[in-house]
Z-matrix of the N, CA and C atoms (Angstrom, degrees):
N
C 1 1.462
C 2 1.530 1 110.66
N 3 1.334 2 116.97 1 -44.50
C 4 1.460 3 120.87 2 -178.18
C 5 1.527 4 111.05 3 -63.30
N 6 1.334 5 117.47 4 -39.71
C 7 1.465 6 120.93 5 179.68
C 8 1.526 7 111.17 6 -66.30
N 9 1.334 8 116.55 7 -35.62
C 10 1.463 9 120.08 8 178.06
C 11 1.525 10 110.69 9 -64.00
N 12 1.320 11 116.89 10 -41.68
C 13 1.466 12 121.39 11 179.14
C 14 1.522 13 110.22 12 -65.45
N 15 1.335 14 117.08 13 -44.21
C 16 1.461 15 120.42 14 179.36
C 17 1.528 16 110.97 15 -61.64
N 18 1.344 17 116.93 16 -39.38
C 19 1.458 18 120.94 17 179.09
C 20 1.525 19 110.62 18 -64.08
N 21 1.337 20 116.85 19 -42.07
C 22 1.468 21 120.63 20 178.51
C 23 1.526 22 110.98 21 -64.75
N 24 1.334 23 117.79 22 -38.08
C 25 1.460 24 121.15 23 -179.87
C 26 1.515 25 111.28 24 -65.86
N 27 1.330 26 118.13 25 -33.47
C 28 1.460 27 121.42 26 178.50
C 29 1.519 28 111.22 27 -64.70
N 30 1.324 29 116.95 28 -32.72
C 31 1.460 30 121.55 29 -177.14
C 32 1.525 31 113.53 30 -86.73
N 33 1.320 32 117.80 31 -9.19
C 34 1.460 33 121.55 32 -176.70
C 35 1.520 34 111.28 33 -82.52
N 36 1.305 35 115.42 34 142.29
C 37 1.462 36 121.71 35 172.89
C 38 1.520 37 108.54 36 -103.20
N 39 1.316 38 115.84 37 155.50
C 40 1.449 39 120.23 38 175.31
C 41 1.532 40 108.56 39 -75.27
N 42 1.305 41 116.89 40 133.52
C 43 1.458 42 121.26 41 178.73
C 44 1.524 43 108.70 42 -63.73
N 45 1.318 44 116.66 43 129.87
C 46 1.453 45 121.11 44 179.17
C 47 1.511 46 114.19 45 81.93
N 48 1.316 47 118.19 46 5.63
C 49 1.460 48 121.73 47 -178.80
C 50 1.527 49 109.60 48 -61.18
N 51 1.327 50 116.60 49 125.60
C 52 1.451 51 121.83 50 178.68
C 53 1.518 52 114.53 51 84.95
N 54 1.327 53 118.23 52 3.62
C 55 1.461 54 122.05 53 -179.69
C 56 1.522 55 109.01 54 -97.38
N 57 1.312 56 117.38 55 132.28
C 58 1.461 57 121.21 56 178.30
C 59 1.517 58 111.84 57 -63.88
N 60 1.321 59 116.65 58 151.80
C 61 1.461 60 121.53 59 -176.61
C 62 1.515 61 109.09 60 -136.87
N 63 1.317 62 117.35 61 131.83
C 64 1.460 63 121.96 62 176.38
C 65 1.522 64 108.61 63 -131.86
N 66 1.316 65 116.28 64 132.30
C 67 1.463 66 121.00 65 179.50
C 68 1.523 67 109.32 66 -75.54
N 69 1.330 68 115.36 67 133.75
C 70 1.459 69 121.64 68 174.00
C 71 1.519 70 107.02 69 -112.93
N 72 1.326 71 116.51 70 131.36
C 73 1.463 72 121.73 71 -178.53
C 74 1.519 73 109.54 72 -117.90
N 75 1.309 74 115.46 73 149.84
C 76 1.464 75 120.64 74 174.38
C 77 1.519 76 106.89 75 -108.22
N 78 1.314 77 115.93 76 109.07
C 79 1.461 78 121.57 77 -178.74
C 80 1.523 79 107.27 78 -124.86
N 81 1.302 80 116.19 79 123.63
C 82 1.469 81 124.24 80 -178.05
C 83 1.528 82 112.10 81 49.57
N 84 1.338 83 116.50 82 38.08
C 85 1.447 84 120.68 83 175.89
C 86 1.515 85 115.20 84 87.13
N 87 1.323 86 118.06 85 -4.43
C 88 1.459 87 121.01 86 -179.36
C 89 1.521 88 109.90 87 -108.36
N 90 1.329 89 117.23 88 138.69
C 91 1.455 90 121.40 89 174.82
C 92 1.518 91 108.28 90 -88.61
N 93 1.327 92 115.89 91 122.59
C 94 1.459 93 120.61 92 -178.25
C 95 1.518 94 109.86 93 -132.42
N 96 1.320 95 116.31 94 149.67
C 97 1.450 96 121.49 95 176.48
C 98 1.515 97 111.74 96 -94.21
N 99 1.324 98 117.11 97 -36.73
C 100 1.464 99 121.81 98 179.36
C 101 1.522 100 109.05 99 -131.46
N 102 1.303 101 115.83 100 161.23
C 103 1.465 102 120.77 101 179.19
C 104 1.528 103 111.18 102 -108.60
N 105 1.318 104 117.64 103 19.45
C 106 1.462 105 120.83 104 -176.14
C 107 1.526 106 113.72 105 -65.95
N 108 1.324 107 118.31 106 -19.38
C 109 1.468 108 120.67 107 179.70
C 110 1.526 109 112.35 108 -98.83
N 111 1.327 110 117.75 109 3.01
C 112 1.456 111 121.80 110 179.70
C 113 1.518 112 111.02 111 -81.72
N 114 1.341 113 115.42 112 150.92
C 115 1.458 114 119.24 113 174.49
C 116 1.538 115 108.94 114 -77.65
N 117 1.329 116 116.79 115 173.64
C 118 1.471 117 121.35 116 -175.18
C 119 1.526 118 112.51 117 -60.22
N 120 1.334 119 117.77 118 -37.85
C 121 1.459 120 120.73 119 -179.74
C 122 1.522 121 112.32 120 -64.84
N 123 1.318 122 116.91 121 -43.89
C 124 1.465 123 120.84 122 179.65
C 125 1.530 124 110.77 123 -68.95
N 126 1.326 125 117.33 124 -36.31
C 127 1.477 126 120.18 125 175.89
C 128 1.522 127 110.81 126 -64.28
N 129 1.330 128 117.13 127 -40.22
C 130 1.466 129 120.76 128 178.10
C 131 1.519 130 110.61 129 -64.79
N 132 1.336 131 117.11 130 -39.53
C 133 1.464 132 121.01 131 177.81
C 134 1.530 133 110.33 132 -61.08
N 135 1.315 134 117.08 133 -45.08
C 136 1.464 135 121.31 134 179.51
C 137 1.524 136 110.92 135 -64.88
N 138 1.314 137 116.95 136 -39.21
C 139 1.473 138 121.90 137 -179.27
C 140 1.530 139 111.24 138 -65.81
N 141 1.331 140 117.29 139 -35.49
C 142 1.465 141 121.57 140 -176.38
C 143 1.534 142 113.43 141 -80.62
N 144 1.296 143 117.55 142 -10.81
C 145 1.469 144 120.23 143 -177.93
C 146 1.529 145 111.32 144 -69.67
N 147 1.328 146 114.97 145 153.99
C 148 1.468 147 121.25 146 176.13
C 149 1.515 148 108.42 147 -73.14
N 150 1.312 149 116.91 148 129.63
C 151 1.463 150 121.90 149 179.63
C 152 1.526 151 109.02 150 -92.63
N 153 1.319 152 117.11 151 125.10
C 154 1.461 153 123.02 152 178.04
C 155 1.525 154 108.23 153 -103.98
N 156 1.314 155 116.04 154 134.62
C 157 1.458 156 119.23 155 179.60
C 158 1.494 157 111.32 156 -115.09
C-alpha cells in the first residue's frame, strides 16, 4: 500500500505549477494589484494593516 501511494505521488504535479500569480487587494472598496499610484497616506495605511497568510 505504501509503495502504491509513493508511486502516485511521483506522478502528481503541483496545482498551479508554472502559473503566474499576482496579489489583488481591496483597499477602500477598490480592487488593486499594486499601490504605486497611491499617495503617501494611503500607502502608509496599507503598510500598517495586518497581513493574513
